[in-house]
Each structure stands twice: as C-alpha cells, then as structure tokens.
C-alpha positions as CSV (number, residue, x, y, z in Angstrom):
1,M,-84.9,46.5,-14.7
2,K,-81.5,45.0,-15.7
3,T,-78.8,43.9,-13.2
4,L,-75.3,45.0,-14.1
5,I,-72.8,42.0,-13.5
6,I,-69.2,42.9,-13.4
7,A,-66.9,39.9,-14.3
8,R,-64.1,38.9,-11.9
9,R,-60.6,39.4,-13.2
10,H,-58.4,36.3,-13.7
11,P,-54.5,36.2,-13.9
12,V,-54.4,34.5,-17.3
13,R,-54.9,36.9,-20.3
14,R,-57.2,35.4,-23.0
15,N,-57.6,35.9,-26.6
16,R,-60.7,37.3,-28.2
17,N,-62.0,33.8,-28.8
18,G,-61.8,33.3,-25.1
19,R,-59.0,30.8,-25.2
20,S,-56.0,31.1,-22.8
21,R,-52.7,32.3,-24.4
22,C,-50.7,29.6,-22.5
23,P,-48.6,27.8,-25.1
24,F,-46.9,24.8,-23.2
25,L,-43.1,25.3,-23.5
26,P,-40.4,23.0,-22.1
27,D,-39.0,23.6,-18.7
28,L,-35.7,25.5,-18.2
29,L,-33.6,24.5,-15.2
30,V,-32.1,27.8,-14.5
31,L,-32.1,28.9,-10.8
32,E,-32.4,32.5,-9.6
33,G,-31.3,32.0,-6.0
34,R,-28.8,30.1,-3.9
35,A,-29.5,28.6,-0.4
36,L,-26.8,29.1,2.2
37,L,-27.6,27.6,5.5
38,A,-30.5,29.8,7.0
39,S,-30.0,32.9,4.7
40,L,-33.1,34.2,2.8
41,T,-33.4,32.8,-0.8
42,T,-35.8,34.4,-3.3
43,I,-37.1,32.9,-6.5
44,D,-38.3,35.4,-9.1
45,F,-39.3,32.8,-11.8
46,D,-37.7,34.8,-14.5
47,S,-35.4,32.0,-15.9
48,L,-38.2,29.6,-16.7
49,A,-40.1,29.5,-20.0
50,D,-43.5,31.1,-20.4
51,S,-46.2,28.5,-19.5
52,A,-43.7,26.0,-17.9
53,V,-45.1,24.0,-15.2
54,V,-43.0,24.5,-12.0
55,T,-42.0,21.2,-10.3
56,D,-38.6,20.5,-9.1
57,Q,-36.6,23.2,-11.0
58,Y,-35.6,24.8,-7.7
59,K,-35.1,21.6,-5.7
60,S,-31.3,22.1,-5.5
61,I,-31.6,25.3,-3.6
62,G,-34.3,24.1,-1.2
63,A,-37.9,24.3,-2.7
64,K,-39.9,21.7,-4.6
65,F,-43.3,22.9,-6.2
66,N,-46.0,20.3,-6.6
67,G,-46.8,20.9,-10.3
68,T,-49.9,23.1,-9.8
69,A,-48.1,26.4,-10.5
70,T,-47.5,27.6,-14.0
71,I,-45.4,30.5,-15.4
72,L,-47.1,33.6,-16.8
73,N,-45.1,36.3,-18.7
74,Q,-46.0,39.9,-18.6
75,A,-45.7,40.3,-22.4
76,T,-47.8,37.3,-23.5
77,T,-49.8,35.3,-21.0
78,L,-50.2,37.4,-17.9
79,N,-53.3,39.6,-17.4
80,P,-52.1,43.2,-16.8
81,P,-54.1,43.7,-13.6
82,F,-51.8,41.0,-12.1
83,P,-48.4,42.6,-12.5
84,P,-45.0,41.0,-11.5
85,R,-43.3,42.5,-8.4
86,S,-39.9,42.2,-10.1
87,G,-38.9,41.1,-13.6
88,A,-41.4,39.9,-16.1
89,Q,-42.8,36.7,-14.9
90,V,-45.0,35.1,-12.0
91,I,-46.6,31.9,-11.3
92,Y,-50.3,31.3,-11.0
93,D,-52.5,28.6,-9.6
94,S,-53.4,26.4,-12.6
95,T,-55.4,24.4,-9.9
96,A,-56.9,25.5,-6.6
97,T,-53.7,24.9,-4.5
98,I,-49.9,25.6,-4.9
99,R,-47.9,23.6,-2.5
100,V,-44.1,24.0,-2.1
101,D,-42.0,21.6,0.0
102,A,-38.7,22.4,1.8
103,V,-35.8,20.4,0.4
104,G,-32.5,19.7,2.2
105,G,-33.8,20.9,5.5
106,V,-36.7,23.0,6.9
107,W,-37.6,26.5,6.6
108,S,-37.7,29.1,9.5
109,E,-39.5,31.7,7.2
110,V,-41.5,31.4,4.0
111,G,-43.7,33.6,1.9
112,G,-44.3,35.5,-1.4
113,Y,-45.8,38.4,-3.0
114,V,-49.4,37.5,-4.0
115,T,-52.0,39.2,-6.2
116,G,-55.5,37.7,-6.2
117,N,-59.1,38.1,-7.3
118,R,-60.3,36.9,-3.9
119,D,-58.9,36.3,-0.4
120,I,-56.0,34.0,-0.7
121,V,-54.7,32.1,2.3
122,M,-51.2,31.0,2.8
123,T,-50.5,28.3,5.5
124,A,-47.2,26.9,6.7
125,Y,-47.0,23.3,8.1
126,S,-44.6,21.0,10.0
127,S,-43.7,17.7,8.7
128,N,-46.5,16.0,10.5
129,G,-49.1,18.4,9.0
130,T,-49.5,20.7,11.9
131,S,-50.2,24.3,11.1
132,L,-47.5,26.6,12.1
133,G,-49.1,29.8,11.0
134,S,-50.9,31.5,8.2
135,D,-51.3,34.8,6.4
136,S,-53.8,36.0,3.8
137,L,-54.8,38.8,1.4
138,G,-58.1,39.6,3.1
139,G,-59.7,40.0,-0.2
140,A,-59.0,40.8,-3.9
141,N,-56.0,43.1,-4.5
142,Y,-55.5,43.1,-8.3
143,T,-55.0,46.5,-10.1
144,G,-58.2,48.6,-9.9
145,V,-59.6,47.1,-6.7
146,G,-56.5,47.0,-4.5
147,T,-52.7,47.1,-4.3
148,P,-51.0,44.1,-6.1
149,N,-48.3,42.0,-4.8
150,K,-49.1,41.9,-1.1
151,K,-46.5,40.2,1.0
152,L,-47.7,37.1,2.8
153,D,-45.2,35.8,5.2
154,V,-45.0,33.1,8.1
155,T,-42.1,32.8,10.5
156,A,-41.9,29.6,12.6
157,S,-39.5,26.8,13.4
158,G,-39.6,23.6,11.4
159,I,-41.6,24.6,8.3
160,A,-41.7,21.6,6.1
161,Y,-44.1,22.9,3.4
162,V,-46.4,25.8,2.6
163,Q,-49.8,25.9,0.7
164,F,-51.3,28.8,-1.1
165,V,-55.1,28.2,-1.4
166,G,-57.2,29.9,-4.2
167,G,-59.8,28.4,-6.7
168,G,-57.9,27.8,-9.8
169,N,-56.7,30.7,-12.0
170,T,-57.4,33.0,-9.0
171,F,-53.9,34.4,-7.9
172,T,-50.3,35.0,-8.9
173,I,-47.1,34.8,-6.8
174,D,-43.9,36.5,-7.4
175,D,-40.6,36.6,-5.5
176,F,-41.3,33.5,-3.5
177,F,-38.9,33.5,-0.6
178,F,-37.8,31.2,2.2
179,A,-35.1,30.9,4.9
180,L,-33.7,27.3,4.7
181,N,-32.4,25.8,7.8
182,K,-30.0,23.6,5.6
183,I,-28.8,20.2,6.8
184,N,-25.1,19.1,6.2
185,L,-23.6,15.9,6.9
186,Q,-20.8,16.3,9.4
187,S,-19.7,12.8,10.6
188,V,-20.3,9.1,10.2
189,T,-19.2,6.5,12.8
190,Y,-19.0,2.6,12.2
191,A,-19.8,0.2,15.0
192,G,-21.7,-3.1,15.6
193,A,-20.9,-6.8,15.9
194,G,-17.8,-7.8,14.1
195,Y,-16.4,-4.3,13.9
196,N,-12.5,-4.0,14.3
197,T,-10.5,-0.8,14.5
198,I,-7.7,-0.5,12.0
199,T,-4.4,1.1,13.0
200,S,-2.4,3.2,10.7
201,D,1.0,2.1,9.6
202,P,3.8,3.5,11.8
203,T,5.5,6.8,10.7
204,P,9.2,6.8,10.6
205,S,9.3,7.9,14.3
206,G,7.1,4.8,15.2
207,A,3.9,6.8,15.8
208,T,0.6,5.1,14.9
209,K,-3.1,6.1,15.1
210,D,-6.2,4.2,15.7
211,Y,-8.7,4.8,13.0
212,S,-11.7,5.2,15.5
213,A,-14.7,7.5,15.4
214,D,-15.6,9.6,13.7
215,H,-14.5,7.4,10.7
216,W,-15.9,10.0,8.2
217,L,-15.4,13.6,9.2
218,D,-16.3,16.8,7.2
219,N,-15.6,19.7,9.6
220,N,-16.0,22.5,7.3
221,L,-19.4,21.0,5.8
222,N,-18.3,21.2,2.1
223,G,-19.2,17.6,1.3
224,S,-15.5,16.7,0.9
225,T,-13.1,15.0,3.3
226,A,-9.9,16.1,1.5
227,D,-9.6,19.3,3.5
228,A,-7.3,19.9,6.6
229,G,-9.0,18.7,9.7
230,D,-11.2,16.2,7.8
231,H,-10.6,12.5,7.3
232,R,-11.9,9.3,5.8
233,Y,-10.8,6.3,7.8
234,P,-11.0,2.6,6.8
235,V,-12.9,0.0,8.9
236,L,-12.8,-3.8,9.2
237,Y,-15.7,-6.1,9.8
238,A,-16.1,-9.8,10.2
239,S,-18.4,-11.2,7.5
240,A,-20.6,-12.7,10.3
241,G,-21.0,-9.5,12.0
242,T,-23.5,-6.8,11.6
243,M,-22.5,-3.2,10.5
244,S,-24.1,-0.4,12.4
245,V,-23.7,3.2,11.4
246,A,-24.3,6.4,13.2
247,G,-24.4,9.9,11.7
248,K,-24.5,13.6,12.7
249,W,-25.8,16.5,10.6
250,K,-25.1,20.2,11.3
251,L,-28.1,22.4,10.8
252,G,-28.2,26.1,9.7
253,S,-29.7,27.1,13.1
254,A,-31.0,25.6,16.3
255,D,-34.7,26.1,15.0
256,S,-36.6,22.9,15.4
257,V,-37.0,20.7,12.3
258,G,-40.0,18.9,13.8
259,T,-40.7,15.6,15.8
260,K,-41.2,13.4,12.7
261,V,-37.6,13.3,11.3
262,K,-36.3,10.1,10.0
263,V,-32.9,9.3,8.2
264,R,-32.1,6.4,5.8
265,G,-29.1,5.4,3.9
266,D,-28.7,3.8,0.5
267,G,-25.4,1.8,0.6
268,P,-23.8,-0.6,-2.0
269,G,-26.0,-3.3,-3.2
270,N,-28.5,-4.3,-0.5
271,L,-26.4,-2.9,2.4
272,D,-28.8,-0.2,3.3
273,L,-29.8,1.6,6.5
274,P,-33.5,1.5,7.1
275,A,-35.5,4.6,7.9
276,T,-34.8,5.4,11.6
277,A,-35.8,8.3,13.7
278,A,-33.2,11.1,14.4
279,T,-33.0,13.4,17.3
280,Q,-32.2,17.1,17.4
281,A,-30.2,18.8,20.2
282,G,-29.5,22.5,19.2
283,D,-28.2,22.7,15.7
284,V,-27.1,19.0,15.5
285,L,-29.3,16.2,14.2
286,T,-28.1,12.7,15.3
287,L,-28.8,9.3,14.0
288,A,-27.9,6.7,16.7
289,A,-26.0,3.6,15.7
290,T,-28.3,1.8,13.3
291,A,-27.8,-1.8,12.0
292,L,-28.0,-2.4,8.2
293,S,-31.0,-4.2,7.0
294,N,-28.9,-7.0,5.6
295,K,-25.7,-8.8,6.4
296,F,-22.4,-9.2,4.5
297,D,-22.0,-12.2,2.3
298,A,-19.9,-15.0,3.9
299,S,-16.7,-14.1,2.2
300,A,-13.9,-11.6,2.2
301,K,-15.0,-8.3,0.5
302,Y,-13.1,-5.1,-0.4
303,F,-15.1,-1.9,-0.7
304,D,-12.8,0.8,-1.9
305,H,-15.8,3.1,-1.8
306,F,-18.4,2.2,0.6
307,T,-20.6,5.1,-0.3
308,I,-23.8,5.8,1.7
309,K,-26.2,8.2,0.2
310,W,-28.2,9.6,3.0
311,E,-31.7,10.9,2.9
312,I,-34.0,12.7,5.3
313,S,-37.6,12.9,5.8
314,Y,-39.4,15.4,7.9
315,D,-42.9,13.8,7.6
316,D,-42.3,10.5,9.2
317,G,-41.0,8.9,5.9
318,K,-43.6,10.2,3.4
319,T,-41.2,12.3,1.4
320,W,-37.4,12.2,1.2
321,S,-34.8,14.6,0.3
322,D,-30.9,14.6,-0.1
323,A,-28.9,14.6,3.1
324,G,-25.5,14.2,1.8
325,S,-23.2,11.2,1.2
326,S,-20.3,9.6,3.0
327,D,-17.6,7.4,1.5
328,N,-15.2,5.0,3.5
329,T,-13.0,2.1,2.6
330,V,-14.6,-1.0,4.2
331,Y,-12.8,-4.4,4.5
332,V,-14.8,-7.5,5.2
333,S,-13.1,-10.6,6.6
334,A,-14.1,-14.0,5.6
335,G,-13.7,-15.1,9.2
336,T,-13.1,-13.6,12.5
337,P,-10.0,-11.2,12.3
338,I,-7.1,-12.0,14.6
339,P,-4.7,-9.1,15.3
340,D,-0.9,-9.0,15.1
341,K,0.7,-11.0,17.8
342,D,3.2,-8.4,18.9
343,S,1.3,-5.1,18.8
344,G,-2.3,-6.4,19.1
345,D,-3.2,-4.1,16.1
346,F,-4.8,-4.6,12.7
347,F,-2.3,-2.4,10.7
348,E,-3.7,-0.8,7.6
349,T,-1.4,-2.5,5.2
350,V,-2.0,-5.9,6.7
351,V,-5.7,-5.4,6.3
352,H,-5.5,-4.0,2.9
353,L,-3.3,-6.7,1.5
354,A,-5.3,-9.5,3.2
355,I,-8.7,-8.4,1.9
356,T,-7.8,-7.0,-1.6
357,K,-6.0,-10.3,-2.4
358,T,-8.9,-12.4,-1.3
359,D,-11.8,-10.3,-2.4
360,S,-15.0,-12.4,-2.8
361,K,-13.2,-15.5,-1.6
362,S,-14.5,-17.8,1.2
363,A,-12.8,-21.2,0.9
364,E,-9.7,-21.6,3.1
365,A,-7.6,-22.8,0.2
366,D,-8.6,-19.7,-1.7
367,L,-7.9,-17.4,1.1
368,I,-4.4,-18.8,1.7
369,A,-3.6,-18.7,-2.0
370,G,-4.9,-15.1,-2.1
371,A,-2.7,-14.0,0.8
372,W,0.3,-15.7,-0.7
373,S,-0.2,-14.0,-4.0
374,A,0.9,-10.7,-2.3
375,F,4.4,-12.2,-2.0
376,T,5.1,-14.3,-5.2
377,G,6.0,-11.2,-7.2
378,R,8.6,-10.3,-4.7
379,S,7.3,-6.7,-4.7
380,V,5.1,-6.6,-1.6
381,S,4.4,-2.8,-0.7
382,R,2.6,-0.9,1.9
383,V,-0.9,0.5,1.3
384,D,0.6,3.8,0.3
385,G,2.7,2.1,-2.4
386,K,6.1,2.2,-0.5
387,A,8.0,-0.9,-1.1
388,L,8.9,-3.3,1.8
389,H,12.4,-4.6,1.5
390,Y,14.1,-7.8,2.5
391,Y,17.4,-6.9,3.9
392,Q,17.7,-3.6,1.9
393,S,20.3,-3.1,4.7
394,Y,22.3,-6.3,5.6
395,N,22.5,-4.9,9.1
396,I,18.7,-4.4,9.6
397,R,17.6,-5.8,13.0
398,N,13.7,-5.4,12.6
399,T,12.0,-8.6,13.6
400,T,8.3,-7.6,13.8
401,V,5.6,-6.5,11.3
402,E,5.3,-3.1,13.1
403,T,9.0,-2.4,12.5
404,L,8.9,-3.6,8.9
405,L,6.1,-1.3,8.2
406,R,7.9,1.5,9.9
407,D,11.4,1.2,8.3
408,L,10.2,-0.4,5.1
409,D,13.0,-3.1,5.7
410,G,13.2,-6.3,7.7
411,Q,14.7,-9.7,8.3
412,C,13.0,-13.0,7.3
413,S,10.9,-13.1,10.5
414,T,9.1,-9.8,9.6
415,F,7.9,-11.2,6.2
416,T,6.9,-14.6,7.6
417,L,4.9,-12.7,10.3
418,L,3.5,-10.5,7.8
419,F,2.2,-13.6,5.7
420,I,0.7,-15.1,8.9
421,D,-1.0,-11.8,9.8
422,L,-2.6,-11.7,6.4
423,L,-4.0,-15.1,7.0
424,K,-5.2,-14.1,10.5
425,V,-7.2,-11.1,9.1
426,N,-9.3,-13.7,7.4
427,G,-9.4,-15.8,10.5
428,I,-7.0,-18.4,9.5
429,S,-4.8,-19.6,12.4
430,K,-2.7,-22.9,12.5
431,T,-0.8,-24.7,15.1
432,D,3.0,-25.1,14.5
433,N,2.8,-22.5,11.7
434,Y,6.1,-20.9,12.3
435,V,9.3,-22.8,11.4
436,F,12.9,-22.1,12.3
437,V,15.2,-23.8,9.8
438,R,18.7,-24.6,10.9
439,S,21.6,-26.8,9.8
440,T,21.8,-30.2,11.4
441,T,25.6,-30.0,12.0
442,D,26.8,-26.7,10.6
443,D,26.9,-23.3,12.1
444,G,24.9,-21.8,9.1
445,F,24.1,-21.8,5.5
446,I,24.3,-19.6,2.6
447,V,21.5,-18.8,0.2
448,K,22.0,-19.0,-3.6
449,D,24.0,-17.7,-5.4
450,W,27.7,-18.0,-4.2
451,T,30.8,-18.9,-6.3
452,F,33.2,-21.3,-5.0
453,T,36.8,-20.8,-6.3
454,G,38.9,-23.8,-7.2
455,A,39.2,-26.5,-4.6
456,G,39.5,-24.2,-1.7
457,K,42.5,-23.4,0.6
458,S,41.3,-24.0,4.1
459,G,43.0,-27.4,4.6
460,D,39.8,-28.8,6.0
461,A,38.6,-31.8,4.2
462,T,34.9,-31.3,5.1
463,Y,35.0,-27.6,4.7
464,P,37.6,-26.9,2.0
465,Y,36.7,-23.3,1.3
466,L,38.2,-20.5,3.4
467,N,37.0,-16.9,4.0
468,L,38.9,-14.6,6.3
469,G,38.1,-11.0,7.8
470,F,34.4,-11.0,7.6
471,Q,32.7,-7.7,7.4
472,K,29.0,-7.1,6.8
473,K,28.6,-3.9,5.0
474,D,25.1,-2.3,4.4
475,T,24.5,-3.8,1.2
476,S,27.4,-6.5,0.7
477,Y,29.8,-8.7,2.4
478,K,33.6,-7.9,2.5
479,W,36.4,-10.2,3.2
480,D,40.2,-10.0,3.7
481,Y,40.4,-13.2,1.8
482,A,37.6,-15.2,0.1
483,D,37.3,-18.6,-1.5
484,V,33.5,-18.2,-1.6
485,N,31.9,-14.9,-2.9
486,D,28.3,-13.8,-3.0
487,D,26.6,-13.4,-6.3
488,P,23.1,-12.2,-7.2
489,G,20.8,-15.2,-7.0
490,I,17.4,-15.7,-5.5
491,A,15.9,-12.2,-5.3
492,G,14.0,-11.1,-2.1
493,Q,11.2,-8.8,-1.6
494,N,12.1,-5.6,-3.6
495,N,15.8,-6.5,-3.5
496,V,17.6,-8.4,-6.2
497,N,20.5,-9.3,-3.9
498,P,19.5,-9.5,-0.2
499,A,21.7,-10.8,2.6
500,S,22.4,-14.5,2.2
501,L,24.5,-15.8,5.0
502,F,22.5,-16.9,7.9
503,N,22.6,-19.2,11.1
504,N,18.8,-19.8,10.6
505,H,16.0,-18.9,8.4
506,Q,12.3,-18.5,9.4
507,I,9.3,-19.5,7.2
508,A,5.7,-20.5,7.6
509,L,4.1,-23.9,7.4
510,I,0.4,-24.0,6.4
511,N,-1.4,-27.3,5.7
512,G,1.8,-29.1,4.9
513,T,3.3,-26.4,2.6
514,Y,6.3,-24.4,3.5
515,Y,5.8,-20.7,2.7
516,D,9.1,-18.6,2.4
517,A,7.7,-15.1,2.2
518,S,11.1,-13.4,2.1
519,Y,11.7,-14.8,-1.3
520,G,8.2,-15.5,-2.4
521,V,8.7,-19.2,-3.0
522,T,7.1,-22.4,-1.5
523,Y,8.7,-25.8,-0.6
524,T,7.2,-29.2,-0.2
525,D,9.6,-30.1,2.5
526,L,13.2,-29.3,3.8
527,K,14.8,-31.2,1.0
528,D,13.0,-29.1,-1.5
529,M,14.2,-26.0,0.3
530,E,17.8,-27.2,0.2
531,K,17.5,-28.0,-3.4
532,K,15.9,-24.7,-4.4
533,S,17.6,-22.2,-2.2
534,I,20.7,-23.4,-0.4
535,A,24.2,-23.0,-2.0
536,G,26.4,-24.3,0.8
537,Y,27.0,-24.5,4.6
538,F,29.6,-23.0,6.9
539,K,31.2,-23.4,10.3
540,V,33.0,-20.7,12.2
541,Q,36.5,-21.6,13.4
542,A,37.9,-19.7,16.2
543,G,41.6,-18.6,16.4
544,Y,42.6,-19.5,12.9
545,R,46.2,-19.1,11.7
546,A,46.3,-18.0,8.1
547,K,49.5,-18.5,6.2
548,E,50.0,-15.8,3.5
549,A,52.3,-18.1,1.6
550,D,49.6,-20.8,1.3
551,L,47.0,-18.2,0.2
552,G,49.2,-16.1,-2.0
553,V,48.0,-12.8,-0.6
554,D,49.4,-10.1,1.6
555,L,46.8,-10.1,4.4
556,D,48.2,-7.4,6.6
557,G,49.3,-5.1,3.8
558,N,52.9,-4.9,4.8
559,G,54.3,-5.9,1.4
560,S,55.2,-9.4,2.4
561,K,53.4,-12.6,1.7
562,T,55.3,-14.7,4.2
563,D,53.5,-13.8,7.5
564,V,51.3,-15.9,9.5
565,I,48.2,-14.0,10.6
566,R,46.0,-15.0,13.4
567,Y,42.3,-14.4,12.9
568,P,39.7,-14.5,15.7
569,Q,37.4,-16.2,13.4
570,A,37.5,-17.9,10.1
571,Y,34.5,-19.0,7.9
572,L,35.0,-22.4,6.4
573,F,32.5,-23.5,3.7
574,R,31.3,-26.6,2.0
575,K,29.1,-26.9,-0.9
576,V,25.5,-28.4,-0.6
577,D,25.3,-32.1,-1.0
578,L,21.7,-33.1,-1.9
579,T,22.6,-36.8,-1.2
580,K,23.1,-35.8,2.5
581,P,20.3,-33.5,3.7
582,S,21.5,-31.0,6.3
583,L,18.4,-29.0,7.3
584,K,16.3,-29.4,10.4
585,E,13.3,-27.5,11.7
586,D,11.8,-26.3,15.0
587,K,8.2,-25.3,15.0
588,I,6.2,-22.9,17.2
589,T,2.7,-21.5,16.9
590,I,2.1,-17.8,16.3
C-alpha cells in the first residue's frame, strides 16, 4: 500500500530544475511611507528591487529590518499561493526569524499582513526584551488551505522591536505597519562648573536679555531654531570648568518608551556626553544635567558651532538611533572670566571679541596681544557687525561699555574699559591698569593734527595762539576766531577725525605698556605718547578782551573792526615742546 505525501507550499517560486528564482539585485532606497509623530505608517515594499535584502532602507521613517527579509515579486520570484495584499511585492523569511526595530522612537502599534505555510507567531518586545504581546496565524493560510494575508497586530506602549518567527522560506509579509511615538529634540540647557551667562548687547532703548536656559529651543519641533519663538543662545565657560548639558525631547504621545532609555551626545572632538539614563513624564523625555566625559583644553576656544548629535537607546545602550542635534555658539575662557565692572555682565560683543581674537591661546602675552588686535585696525565692531565709534558725535557723553554698545559711540573711557573687559573675559586683571593722562601745568591738550597759523595773536608769550568763541558742534569745532584749527590727523575707532581737544585722556596700562584703545596705538611711556599723539596744549583764560583791530576781524558782525569784545573765555594754545615733557598720570585699578 502506497502513502500519498503532499508537499508543503513555500513562498519562493522555483524553476523546473528546483533552483530558486531569486537573482540578487541592488537595494533601492525608495520609501513608501512617512512617519509623523504617532500616526500609522505602512510599508508596502514595492519600491525595492526584486530579491533585495531589506535592512535599513526604511530607517528614516522609523523601522530597521535585520537583514533576514528578502523581496519577492509577484511576476518573477513569488509563489502564487502567497499573493501580495497590495501592489506586486512582499518580503519573506530568508532565515527563520524576521526582526524589525523601531527607530527614532518607540511604537504603540505594530503589525503586518502575513501568509504562511504553518503557524507564524509575531511578538512585540520592549527595549529590555520583555514581551508586550503577540499574535499568530494559527496555522497555514496560503491559497488553497486558507485565506492569505491575515492581519497580525499588537498594540502596546513602548514597543522597541517585533519578531516574526517561522522556519525559513515559510511566510510572507505585506503592508508592514507601525505607529511611531516619534522623539523630537525640543531644548538643550548648559550648566556646570565654570559656566557663565552671557548678556545680550543693549538695544537702542537700553534693554538687555540674559542668555539663560533654555539655550537651544525648538518649540515647533522642526529641527531648526530659526523660527519665531525659537532661539540659539551663546554660552561662556572657564577652561578649567566642566560643561554639563541637559536636554528635553517631545514624544508623539504619553505612551511609555520603556524603562531602559539612555541618551548620549556626540560633541566636537572628544567633548562628548556619556550614555545616561533619561526619564519620561507624560510626553516629555528628560536628560538631567550631565557632565561631558572630557574637559576643555587649558586655552581660549571659540566654537561657532558647538554641535551635539544626540542619540537614544531603548535597550540600555545596546542599539542607538538618531535623536536630533543641537547647535550653540560656545566660548571658552583661558582663565576665570571676570564681568564688566559697571554692569556685572558678560556682554555678547565683549565675550565674542575676547575669545575669537585669542582662539587656542593660553599664554598671557598671547591673550593680551589677541585682545589688543581687536583695536589696532581702528574698526572695532559689535558682534552683529555694527561699528563702534570713537566720538562720532563730539558731544557724546557715554563713559561705560554698556552705553558704548547701546549707542555705538563713546568717549575714551568706553574703549579703554572695553579693552580691559576683553582681558577680563580671559581672566586677566592687573592693578593700576587704568590711567588718567593730564597736562602737568596746562588746562588740557589737543591731539594731532592741528594747524597753527603764523606766530599767533594772543599776546601771551607762553601761549601765543588765540581762539575765541568756542562751539563744539556734533562733528567739528567752530570758533569766532582761530589761530589754531583742527585737521584730520590720528584716526579713532571707525572715525577719521574724532574730537581732539581734551582736559584729560584715559588709557590702559598692562605689564608696562600703555594701550590707547581709542586710537589703536600703544606707548612705551608718556613721552612716547606726547611724541606720537599730542599737537599742543591750551589754557582757558576767563574774561578775555579781544581787540578787533589787532585781530583784523569783525567779531560782532557790525561792520566795524575797531570794537573791543569781551569773551567769557578764550582758549590760548602753545605747540608741543618735546624737550619739556608736559604729561602726568594718575592710576587706578579697574
């Protein structure tokens, strides 16, 4: 008696010689679906090549296959009893198990339409390998013995991966679907030892803002901080400090992402955040402030783009997926930063100039030279590119760094304080570093260049040159009569002819060198300053009686040159005499 054996059907169609019709073709990275937070995404596999192995072609939309699934096409390699549910292609188990991992979040639902030649079991797991639920065919369902494409479906919180278990060439899947609880980076905050809050430059109204937490904020979760309501703040650290970074991610729902979640960050060079446990509260995942695994180098450092590429693991660090990236400007001081003396702030422009001009420097001499280089071109500007002017208006009264940054204009004190502030950002502070320069015997001096006419007509042997009717206009001096006239000479910061008649001038003294930040020049001593910068000296004489006949001018405009006009003040000038130094100094510590 003969026993009739019926062969079990398999998904792969075979040729007459028994060989599988599965030519191995290159992968195509065409995606059928798009993941949007927790909405349902379906993959129909129709965009890949016949016989392609499925791995990470769908990673960008939230699913990564483990390489044990292969494409079968209805017209060529797919056995007809295993028809597609849609389109023309399916995947089959080229080995016994197909595993698919959630990417960019966890799933709240997962499944597919399965046709098998035996009972096929689908099981969903959490990140720590705990089974969250399963579904099965219950037996073969290919054409002729059942209804193909049975839906297997598991709904649970925190699904990290799913496995379909068969025996190898035993089942097909079409229209694989999942609901991704997607993770989106929302904010990043910097802290830790050596952290300092930077303050914005003042607006024209004087308003400032502390650049405090959150330092990186993407409210609309589109990966960019360029939108309204978003921001990207700069931060300042001491090189001896330790940067700590905290982050928050918005989830697509409040469904649990599991208890084995870790986050790590890949920063510039070796400045990375180690894998650290994160906590979930509702639809927000939080990484508490975490110290970098390495410290900064012992030098000033400028990171225009301190980019952290974030990754998340749902299985205690075994596998990782993208969790967004943040990008901030980070300034690192070579020392311990010291704030502006008047405001107590680290203004953005001050920090930017200090660190960009000393990038990678650590020696004090290099740090001083770098800070000074901001002034030597006489074109110092704010971080936004707006020029800072030395006496753009001759009547400017600003005397602090804050008002200089606010109005873009200032006296000598503002630029000297700005230079000292740049040094302080890198921790350099000296005693007797601020110098008031005055004349020893005169009421004041004039800075080059001025033209002295003839021998002068004051009648004073020491101060032979006479100027009457002084008026300080916005960008020039006006006199009723003048033996001495201002000419363009030593240019100041962003001004070719700044105010140049003073009763004192204020400069910095650092390690024996005098730094005149208003003009971008240095002096070895006061004699050197007198030689390089001073055109002459003046005294102010009260109640001066000016004789029109002696001057040859009609001072009162009445058509006559014979009147005697009394002036409340007259300015009498003398030329500089380098054989008789006439400058003195008073020092204070700023």
